[in-house]
N, C-alpha and C positions, 0 to 999 in steps of 0.2 A: 673914728667910728661915727662923730655929728654926721660927717658926708658922707657916709654908708646910710644912714636912715634919710637925710634929706633926701637922696637918690630916689627911694624907696616911695618917699611921698611924692613925687616928680610920677613916680610908673603909675603910682593909683590916679592920680587925676591929667594923665596924658591922655590924649583921643586919637583916632584913626580917622583915616577918608576916607574908609573905607567904604562903600553903599551898603545899606540895609537890604538883608538877603529877601528873596521875595518869599512866603510862607502860601503853598498849597491847602486850598481847603475840599473835603472831600464829605458829603452830604451823607449820612446811612441815612437809609430807609427802613421804615418799624411795619412788621407784616404781622399776621393774624396766625399765617402756617408756614409752620417751619419748613427749607428742603431738608431732603433728602441727603444724609450725607452719602455718596458714593463716588465722588469723582466726575459726573458728569453735571454739564450747566443747564438742561433741559427746564429745571423746573419753571413753571408759571412766574415763581415768587422775583427770581433773577430778569425779569425781564422790566424795561425802564425805570432800571435804576442807574445813579449817575455812574461814571465807569472813571475810573484810577489810569492813567496811561503818558506816553512821553516819559520814558524815564531818563535816569540824566547818568551816564557813565563816572563810576572814581576811578576805579581802574581796569586796563591799564591807562587808559587816557581820560584825563578827567577833564569835564563839563563838556564832552559829547554824548549827544542824542542819539537814542537808541534807532537801529531803521525798522521802516513801516513794518516789514515781513520778517523783525524779526520784536517787534512791539509785546508791549505787556499791558494786559488790559484785566483790572482788577475791579469790584463789587462791593458792599457792604452791607449788609442788614439785620436787623435783628427786632430780638422780641421779648417778651420778661424772663427767659431763661439761658439766653447767651445770643452774643455775638456771631454771623456766620459772614464767611470772605468765602467769593469766589473769582477765579482767577483763572485766564488762560495765559497761558507763554508760548508766541509764536516761535517756531524754527521753518526752514524752507524742507529739514526733510527727518525723519524721526531718530535718524540713526545720528545725527547731532545732540540730541538728545541724554547726555552722560547719567545712567543713575545704577552705582553700586550699592550693592547691600552691604549695611553694615545693621548694629546693632542699633537700639536707642540711642540718641544723644551723641552719637560716633557721623559724622560726617566724613568721608572719601570723593573721592572722583565722580560727584553728582553735581549736575544741576540742583537749585534750589530756592524755593520763595518765602518768605520770613515777613511777616507784621511787630513790627514794635509801637507797642503803646503805652504813653505818657498820659494814664487817667489820672491824674492830679496837676499836667498842666504844668506844672514845676522847673521843666525845661531839665530835669536833672536826676528824675529817675525815668526807672521804663522796664516794662515787661515784654519780653519776642517768642514769638513761636514763628519755627522755623519747618518744612515740611520739603524732602528732596523729591527728585525724580521717580525714585525707586519705594516711595512710601515710608520713610524714613522720621520720624519724628526730635525735633531738637529746642528745649527750648534756654532762655536764659535771662538773668535777673541785668538791670543796668545800671549804675548809681555815676555819680562824679564825669557827670556830662559823658560817660562810656564804658570806662571800666564795666567786663561784662564778666558774672558770675555762671560758669557753662553749668555747674553745681543742682543749682534749684530745678527744682521738677514739679510739674504741673500734672492736672486728667485734665484730654482734653483729645476730642478726636477728627482725626482728617485722613483724606484718601485721594488717592491721586490716577490720570490714565494717562497714558502716552499712545498717539494717535498721529497719522501723516501731517497735520498741521502743527505740533509739539505737543504740548501737555499741559494738562487743567488739576486745577487742584480743587478744594471744598475745604474747608477750616468751621469746626462748632468749637467753640471755646468757652465756657457755661461763665456766670459771672461770678460762682465759684472759684476760679481759678482769678479772678482779680481783685483788685483790690480799690476803691472810689469811693466820693461822698457821697452822701445821699442828699442828692439835691434833685429840684427839678428837670433843670436842661442841663447837659451834661454836654462840654465838649473838651476833646484829650489828644492829647500829644500825636502823633500818627507817622507814621515813614515804613513805604515795603522796601525789601530789599530781595534783588535776585543775584544771580549764580548763574554764567552762563559758561558751565567749564568747557564746549572745546574752543572757546577764545580766549579763556581765563577771563573773562570779561565779569565786575562786579557793579551793579548798576540800582539806583536809586530811585523813587517816587520825589520825593521833594527832594533838590541836590544838595549834596554834602561839597563842600568847598575842604580839599586838606589841607589847604594852609589855613583855618579856624581852626581853633581849640575845641574838640567836643566832638560829641556825634549827636544825643538826645536836646542839644539845644538847636538842634538845626534841622526838627522836625515839622512837619506841615501838620493840619488841624485836620480832626475828624470832627464833624458838627452834626445839628440833629439825634442825639441821644437825646430822650425826654422819657419822664416818667417808669424807669427801671429803678426796683430798690434791690441794694446789696442784700441777697440769700443770709441765710442762716449757712456760714462755712465753718463745716464739720464733720469730720473725716479720722476713719481708724484705720491703722497699720498692723494686723497683728501679724505674729510671725512664729513660726517655730523653726529649729537646726535642730543637725546632730552630727556628730565630729567624731570621728576617729583617727588616732594618732598611733605613728608606730619611730618609734626612735629605739635604735639596738642599745639599751646602755648599759647592758649585760651587766646585772650589777646585783646580788642578791637584797633581795627585799626591794626591787625597784621594778615595775612594770616596765615591759619591752613597749606595748599596748595598750593604752587607753580609751576610753569613749565616752562622749557628754553628751545631754540631750538640754537642750537650751529654750527658750520660751522666753515672750518679752511681745511689746507694744509700742507706737509710736503714735501719738495725738497729734490731729493739727484743729485747730478751733480758733473761726476767725469772732474775735470775742464781741465789736463789731465792725463798722465798715472799712476802716483802717488800722485796726492791731490785730492780731495772731498770734497766737501762741503754743509751739511746738515743745513736743515730750516725748523724749524716749528712757523707756520703761525696761532696766535691765539690758542695754540695748548690744547686738552681738554684730563684732566688725570680723570676725576671724576669715571672712572671702575677699577681702582689701589686698592689694597689690602689696607683694614685699617689698621693702626697703633695698635702693642699692647701696650698699654697706659698701663700705671704702677702707682703705689703710689710711687711716689718721694721722698726719706727721706733724701737725701743727698743734699751739698752744689751746685752742678752740674749739669747741664741740659742731660735731657735724649737723647743720640744718634740714630735713628731711621733710619730703613733703605731706601732706595732707592727703590721705586718700578716703578718710572713715567719710561715710555723704552727710552724714547731722552736723561736721563740723567742717563743710564746707558750703551747702546749698545754706541760700540768705543770711549770712556773715556779714553783707560789704557794713553794717552800723557797728559791729563790733571789731571793722580791724582796721576805723579810726587811730589814727597815731600811730601805728603800728606797734599796740602793747598785746595784741590777743599772738599768739605761735600756740594755736591748738596741740598741739603734742603733746604741750607740759600736762593738758588732763587724762589722765588715765598714764599717764607716761612712765617714765623708769623712779619706782620709790626713791623719796629725798637722803633713806639710810642705806641705801643699795651695796654702798660699797664696807657698810659696818658687819657686816654679816660674817666677814673676812676675820674681822678683826676678834683678839683674846681669845683664838680656838687654842682648845687644851689639846695637853699628847694625843695622839691616834685620829682626833676630830675632825672631819670634811662637810665643809659644804654639798650635798644631792639638791638641794631645791633652791632657785632664789628667785622669784618671778623678776623675769626684765619689763613689768607693766603694772599697772594697779586696776581694777577691775571696777568701771561703773556703777553705780545703784542709780542713778537714774541723772538724766539732763534734760533743762528747759530752756526758750527761748523764746522771747515774747520780744514784736518788734511790730513796727509801721508807724505809720506819717500822719499827724492831723492836718487839717484843711488849710490852716495857715502856716505851712509848712515844717512843723515843728516834729522832728523825729524822737522816736524814744526807742530805749534796745532795752532789755536785760537779757541775763545769761546767769544761768545758773547749774552747777556741775556738782554731786556728791561722789567720791569716790571711795572703794573699799579701805579698808586698812589692808594692808601685806607684809605677811611673816616667810621669811628664810626657814629652811629645815637644815638641824646640826647634824650627823650622827656619828656617832663614836665605833669607828669601822672593827671596835675587837668586840665591844658588848653586845652592838646592833642597838643601844637604843639614844635615843634623840632627843631631843631638845629645839623650842623654835624661838626665832629672834624677829623682832618687831622692826621691820625694814621703812614702814612707811603709816604714820596712822590716820584716823578717818579725815577727809580734807573736802573741803566744799569751795570750790572756784567762782566770784561772781565777777560781772559787766555789768557798769550801770551807765549807758551814752545817751546825751542829750544833743541834736542835732538837728540846728533852724538854717533852714534855706533863706537863702537872702535874697536882695536884687540883683539882676545880672550874672545871674548861676553860683551867684557867692555864697559860702555857708560859713558856720559859727558850731564848734562842738565842744560840750564838755564831755569830758570821761574818766572812768573809775574803773580801777580793776583792783581783787581785794583776794587774797587767798589764805583763808584759813585752817591750822592744825589744828587737832585737839587731841595735842600730847606735848612733848616736850620741846619743840622746833617750835621755828620762829614763824612769826604770822608777817606777811609784807603786802602792801597796797602802795598802787602808783597812778596816780592822777593830773588830770590839766587839764590846757586849753587845745582844740585847733581849728585853726581858721582857714580860709581859702578867698580871698576878697579877687575880685576883676571888674575893672572899669565899666562902661554902659558900653563901648566897643567888641569886649571880651577880646581884648587888644592886650592887655596889660592885665598881669597875677600876683597877688603878695601873699603867701602862705606861710604856714611855718606851724611849728606850735611850743608850750613849754610847759612843762614837766615836775612834778615832785617824787620821789619814793621814798617809802617806809619802810625800815625792817624792826618788828618787832621780837624781843628776845625777852627770854623770862628770867635771864642769869647777867645781864648785863644792860648797857643804856642804848635806846632806840639810833639807829643810823640812817639818818636824813639827807640824800642826794638830789641833787637840777641838773637839767635837760632844759637844752632850748633849742629851734632852729628858726631861721628865717629864709626865706626863696622867692626870692624875685624875679622876677623876667618877662619878657615879649613871646607872645603867644600866636600871635596874628600875621601872615604874610609867608613869601616865602624864605623871609632870613628868619628866624628866632631863639634868643638867648636866654638861657637865667644864671642866677647869681644866686649858690647855698653859702650859706654859714652853719655851724654845729659846735654846739658847746654843753658834753656831759663832763660833770665833774667826778672827783675820786669816788665817791662813798653813792653814786646813781646806780640804780638796779631795777630794770626793770624784764628779770630773769625770771623768777616764780610764775609769773604766766604769758611773759614775752618771751624776746629771744632777743640777746645783744653780744656779742663775742667780745669788747673791752669797755672800761667805761675808760674818764681821766681824756680827754682829747680836744683839740682845739680845731674845728679843721674849715677849708674854704673851696668851693667846687665853682667854677665856670664851667660853663656849658655851652655850644654856638652850633647854629645849624642851617646847613642850608638845603633846600629842596627844588629841584626845578618838577616840574607836572605835566611842562607841554613837550610834548614828541618831538625831537631830533631825528637827526639822521638816523643814527645806530638806535638810539635808545628812545623807550617813553617816558622813562623819569630816572634821573640821579638824586643825588644828595653828598653834600659833604658833613662830617661830623668831629667835632674840636671838644677836647675835655682839657682843663687842668685841673690839678688836684692838690693840695697841700696842706700836708696835718704836723699839728706840734701838738705836745704831750700839755694837758691843760697846766697844773703842781706837779713838783716842779717844772716851769717852762723849759719846754726842749724841743727842737727841732724834731720832727721823727721822716718826713718823706716830701719828696715832690715827683709827681708824677703828669708826664705827656702824651695824652692817646688822642688819634684820629684817625678817622673812617673815611672810604669814598665806597660810595652803595652803587647801585645801578638795577633798569631794568631795560633786558634787550628787545628791539623792536621784533630783529626776525629770531624766532622760537620761544620769545616769551624767555628767557633765561634771565635768574637772578645772580647776582654775585658783590664783592665785596674786598675791599681792600686797606688792611689793618696796618700802622705805625706807632709803635708807643719805647716810650724813652723813659725811664726810672731812675732818678740820682741817686746817690748813696746817701746812705740817709740811718737813722737807729731807731732797732725794733727792739723796746722795753718787755716784751711778753715772749720773745723765743726764747732765753734764759729760762723761763719758769720758778725763777729765784726773783725776790720781790727788789728792789734796789741795784739790779743789774740791766747792762745793757748789750747789744750786741750788732756790731758795724754791719748793716748789711752794704753789700758790692753795688753800682751801680748797673745798667742793665741797657742794653737797647735790642725790640724786637719788629720785625715787620712780618705781613701774613697776608692770608685771604682765603677766599673760596667763594665755589660758583654750582649751582645747583638746577635741576633741569627742568620743566615743564613739569607741575603733578598733574593736569590730564592726560599725559600719555600712559602707556600702557606700562613700560620702564620707566620709573621715575628714580632720579637719584642725583647723588650731590657731591663735593669732598672740599675737605679742611685742612689748611697750613699755616702753622704757626710756629717760626723762627727767635728764639731769643738769644745773645751773646750776652753770656756774667763777663763782666771785670775783674774777674780772680781766680786764679789756678785753672785755666784757659774752661774754665766751666760755658755749660753749653745747654740747652735743650729746646725741646719741641715738642707740639701737639699735633698729631693728624689723624683725620675723620674720614670715614668713607662708609656710606651708606646708600641704600637702596629700595625700593617696594619694588617685585612685579604681581602688576594684578593681570593673574591665567582668568578668570571670567569675573564678570558684576557678581561672585559670590565667596570667590575663594583669591587668599592674594596672602603672599609670604615675601616679607622685608628683613635685611639684618644692619645693625650698626656697629661698626669697629674702631676704637680709639686707639690709640697707641704714643705712649707720652713719655719720652725718656728724659731722664734730667743726671746729665754728666758732669761730674767733679762741682756739684752742687756741696754746699756746707748748711750744717743746722745743727740743732740741739739733739744726741743722741740718747746720755740718761744721767744722772747722779752721782756720786759716788759714793757709797756706802754709809756716811752723816747726814747725808739726802741735804746738804748744802754746798756740793760746788756744782757747775752744770759741764758736764763734757760735751763739746764738738766735733764734732766728725765731716771729713771729708769723703763724698760717697756718690755711686752712683746709683739711681733708683728706674726701674724700670716697669712698666705699669702696660696691661691693657684690658680694656671694657668689650666684652664681645654681646651685641645682644639682640637676638632672633626671635622675631614677631613671625605668626600667624595665623591666620584670620579664615574661617570658611563659615558663610553665614548662609541658613537656610532660608533664609524668608523675615520680613521683615520687622518679624516679632519672635527671632530667633535664631539662635548664633555661636560659635565655638572661636574660642578666643583661646591661644598659648603663645607664650611668651617668658622665653629663659636666657639669664642672664648669667655670665660668666667673666667674673673681676680677678683677677691675679695683680699683684706690684710685690716687687722683690728691690730689695735693700739690701746693697753693698756697701759697707763700710771701709775704708779703705785707709783711712789716716784719722786721730783723734788727735785733738788740740783741746788747750784751755782758754777761758777768756781772760784778758787781763782789764786791768779795773777802767779802759776809755774803751771797751768793747770790742777789741783787737782779737781777731785768732793768734794766739802763742803758742807755744811749743811745750808740749803735756809734760806736769811734772806731778800730777794726780796718778797714782797709780792702783789703788782700791776700789775699783768698778768690775762692773762687767762688759768685758773687754769682746764675748758672744754675744754679742744686740744684733747681726745681720737680723733680716725679717721676709717670710718665707708667704707672702699673705694668698688665700685663695679663699671663692666663696660664690656659691650658685641657687642658684632659686630656678623654680619654675614651676610657674603660676600658668594653671589649665581650667578655663571656666566656662559652664554651658549654662547659658542662660532662656528661659522663657518668657515670654511675656504674655501669657495664660489670658488675660483681659486688661481692660487699663489700669493700671497703678497695682495691677498683683504679676507677682514674678517667679518665679519657679528656679534657683539656679544649683548647681554642681558646681563644684573645686577642688581639683588635685593641685595640694600645694607641694613641693618636696624642695629641701635643702642643705647645704653641706659648708661648713665653713673651717678653715684651718691658718693656723697661725703660726709658724715655727722659728727657731733663729737659724736654721740654717736653708740659705738663699740657692733654690735649686734651678736650674739650667730646664732651657725648652716650655715653649708656651703648653703644646701638644701635652709632653710628659704631665703640667702641672692640670693641665683640663683632667685628663687623665687620672690623674689622681685624687683630682673628685669627688671622682666615683669609686672609689674604692677606700672613702672613706667614710663613715656612720654617717647615712643619710636620717633628714629626719620625713615621714611621709604621712602629711594631713588630708584626708579625705571627707568632703561635710558636704550636707542635705540644705538647705533652706528653703523656706519656701512664708514667701512676703504676701498677706490677701489685703486689698482696699475694698474699705468700706465706707462710702459717702452716704450721711444721714438725709441727705435730700431724696435717695434713690429709696432709702429706708421708709421715708413719710409716705414716698407717692405709693408706692406696693399693699401703705398701712389703709389708707384711703383708695384703692382702688376695686 
């Protein structure tokens, strides 16, 4: 261990011989007359303004300067209300300008132009504003040198025009969309990015070196902004929604059709130049995309994506240290399964909510001029109750499955020199009832040397679970990550330790604890075009894991990948190799103190996809794995495509087939619940997703997503576990032998959205779903697909109106 930390110290003090980058500067000119935002650059205010031009390519050929006939020219002016961007993107023909229509925040096969502003010039955080040649807006927040948060939304104005010289764009970005210091003279970080879809080129005004770590730290500078005052940033987003839900219960006393009406409001308030308060009161998330539910055969929960806007937008501070899994907020009640305990004869659970409702949620966040970022998150969820009914007397009773719960996060994030940072974070869950409370806190750090060529990062955490009837449980974890981050060849070494009592699952997510892991990752990337490739790279990984206490070997894995982009046709592909040594799994038996010996395996595969700019785009993937036990094998195969019929209409499909033949794993427990039964089994899984998009214009569109997932499990032979974890002949007889599974889930999400004014939206949604899981595996994909339509369908129709009210606009009207 001392040698390991000596190596880390050496990395910190190491330096690179790479020369300092050139930082371009662009002067903004103040105007007293605002330009008309119409996509034309014929206003007098654009004359005699400095031009940003001579963009440099990042992809597919790094370092190449743009051609004169395809050049980019951009100007920036400002007044007391906003900054304005005027840009011309030259092309030799209007036919080379890709302009597929999409709804807001979705970029498809489009040319686009973006401006990224680092208003505090900390070289870590930024805000991006983009517009496509079809006039579609996209905006994003950037943090940690380039991590993109596309869920952040702001209200700004843009217009575009396409002509025989290419296309033009104008932006108006009000100061209410930005955070900046209240200083007499401002210098901001600045970069422009242009995408030329015809040749799949991505170009930047201030050159981005792919051999360097980070994006915001490679920006140029915007100078000349003087005497601008941050405005009062206050906006209201009231909403109203109505739902009609139909599910054929066909049960006496239970309605097949129900309806509801909801109302609430989001509030965004700029407390000062640096900090913003976001609040959602009685939020409504009924129109978010359905979860991709699966047949879960692992001992761990499934992690689902977060689709609720409030929890995806502007959460970069709260994601430090990976302690925040926002699906916990408003998630499944903590005592959900208790509803099924102690049922009297003739009683049945007729209602058991799978989610808790929120009263409110609040985010307070911002960064001071000295680089200190402060974030506070708080949410309160309502109690949840299950309804239990006596099927003979029809009397019912309620059982509480979740008390009123408060979720809280506090973050202090201090920027340091050389794009470094140190963070304190604490998460807390308070349940106002008999259930336990939880607290997790610690430090996160990321330190770079002066050349940003080496990095040392990691965290140290402590968790506490506070019980009313027993002693507090305290656990610890840490991670140290050290590596080279500059050049064609980069690497890092990671050490993770989590003790057996550490738990962050009340507001975060972790699948298991009690491990001591090591990772070595190595990368080599070539960005210079060769005979056949514009770029290529090699990745290698070694992963070694032990149980922490009592110490025991768990697994040893080797993985490598070769990836490339072809010069002809711009096809992208990769080849994967994998070897897993035999190991010990302490979680698969589902009984503490037991272990399962996992077999060795080896795999090979790869994938390739065509140029996304083509009208028909697609790809394939295949990976085969051979198991060193009972002739086991499996593979994952995928085929996907997108067909763009016109700039308005496109559709696509993604089909994944994943058979597992002669695999072994946990099947069930005996009747006493103490002896695990393992099985030799075949599992066939097919996931089929179909997407359709029709966009009427750049503010109105219709999307449809249909997903069918089928997984069939056939048990072939049962086994017991020996004390050393090997599979032995079955001696247990008292367990359910009929535990084959046939799992089907079907979801359809169709949403019409219309942004009828900046920040305001009308949306109509239809969500249909069904799910079955039987103990009889049925053959035939088409049969199972048809069967999902014969099962009881849950159909939900909703209408939601969200309206944007800006305080500055109200004040202007009042004084008009």
